[in-house]
C-alpha positions in Angstrom: -2.7 71.2 -34.2 -4.4 67.9 -33.1 -4.7 64.6 -34.9 -7.8 64.3 -37.1 -10.2 62.0 -35.2 -13.9 62.2 -35.9 -14.8 60.7 -32.5 -14.2 63.2 -29.6 -14.4 60.5 -26.9 -11.8 58.3 -28.8 -9.5 61.3 -29.2 -9.5 62.2 -25.5 -9.2 58.6 -24.4 -6.2 58.1 -26.6 -4.5 61.3 -25.5 -5.2 60.8 -21.8 -4.1 57.2 -21.9 -1.0 57.5 -24.1 -0.1 61.2 -23.9 1.7 63.5 -26.3 4.7 61.1 -26.3 2.6 58.8 -28.5 3.0 61.3 -31.4 -0.7 61.7 -31.9 -0.4 65.5 -31.6 1.4 66.3 -34.8 2.5 69.8 -33.8 4.1 68.5 -30.5 6.3 65.7 -31.8 9.7 67.4 -32.4 11.7 69.5 -29.9 11.6 72.5 -32.1 7.8 72.3 -32.0 7.5 71.7 -28.3 10.0 74.4 -27.6 8.1 76.9 -29.7 4.8 75.8 -27.9 6.5 76.3 -24.5 7.9 79.7 -25.5 4.6 80.9 -26.9 2.6 79.7 -23.9 5.2 80.2 -21.2 3.0 82.3 -18.8 0.0 79.9 -19.1 2.3 76.9 -18.5 3.8 78.5 -15.5 0.4 79.3 -14.1 -0.7 75.7 -14.6 2.6 74.4 -13.0 1.9 76.6 -10.0 -1.7 75.4 -9.7 -0.6 71.7 -9.9 2.2 72.1 -7.4 -0.1 73.8 -5.0 -2.7 71.0 -5.4 -0.1 68.3 -5.0 1.8 70.1 -2.2 5.2 69.5 -3.9 7.1 70.6 -6.9 6.6 68.8 -10.3 9.5 66.5 -11.2 10.2 67.3 -14.8 12.3 64.7 -16.7 14.4 65.1 -19.8 14.2 68.2 -21.9 12.4 70.7 -19.7 10.6 72.7 -22.4 9.4 69.5 -24.0 8.2 68.0 -20.7 6.3 71.2 -19.7 4.8 71.6 -23.2 3.4 68.0 -23.1 2.3 68.4 -19.4 0.4 71.6 -20.2 -1.3 70.2 -23.3 -2.3 66.9 -21.5 -3.5 68.7 -18.4 -5.5 71.1 -20.4 -7.0 68.2 -22.4 -7.8 66.5 -19.1 -9.7 69.6 -17.9 -11.6 69.8 -21.2 -12.5 66.2 -21.1 -13.8 66.6 -17.5 -15.8 69.7 -18.6 -17.3 67.6 -21.4 -18.2 64.8 -19.0 -15.8 62.3 -20.7 
């Protein structure tokens, strides 16, 4: 699902700085892929959305195609969590 990058630190740095919109996550480029990801992971995405909204104290402001936006948000936030766990 993710771009082939031999250096884990570089991968997370690129993803966290440029996001999924950069096209680096080959399975999350096209709407049909992001919609499938959203539909497959709907409950996990909703759980993450609720956690983020509770921590921010306000609703997330999705822009554009909602399934695409939430798929990218969930992937990026999960990557951010993994990077923190790895100490990156």
